N, C-alpha and C positions, 0 to 999 in steps of 0.2 A: 730304577735307576734312570738316572738323562738319557733322554735322548740323546745317541753317540757313542757313547762313553760303552768300552766295551769288557765282561770281568776278564782279568787278565789269567790263565792258566798256572800251575806248578811252572812247566817247561819255558814260557816267557817270565816269568818273577827272576828265576835262575839264568833268566839271560841277562838279563836288566843288572842284577845286583851283580854279575860279575862283572860286565861293565862297567859297573859304578868303580869298578877296586883300579880300571885300567889308566894310567895316569897321558898315555897318547892313545891311541885311534889303533884298534885291534881290528882281526882277521876273525872271521867264520872258525878256524881250527882253536885258535888262544882261545877265543870264548870258550869253547865247548869245553878243554881243557882244564880250564880254568872252575868252570860249569858245575862240570864232570857229566859231561853229556856228549852222546853220538853229534861228531859234526853236522850228517845229514839231517838230524834236525832241526842244530842250530839256523841252519841255512834252509832249510824249508820255513822256519818260524821269523828270521829276524825280519825279512819285506812285509809282513802285517805290520812289526814292530815301528817299521821308517813308517809304514802309512800310515800308522796310530800317531806317528808322531813322538815320539818316544826314544826312538834311535835315529843317528843322521848317517847318512853316508859321509866319509871324512876320506874319497879319494879311494882309485881301486882297489873293491876287498878290502876297504877297512871300513871300523864302523864305532862311532861315540855316542855314549846315551847321553839327554838332551835333559836339562830342566825339568820339563815334564813328563821322561823317562825315571828323571830322581825321586819326582814328587808321588808319582805311582806305584815306586816300591818304598812308600813312607807312608803310607796310607793303609 
């Protein structure tokens, strides 16, 4: 595994896939509903995805998937 890359778990993949379906930035609640996950799980995981550059903040409490995030779910 290349240095600096982290294997995404199922929760992270589900969050990214859900985010990829939105045309506008989404809240953790919206992401959780789309992904079929508990909102607390999404909230806890989203910061790590932002830190990895897979998701970006798009205003207060709103997130969108990055190009890097889209590539991660294609792989």
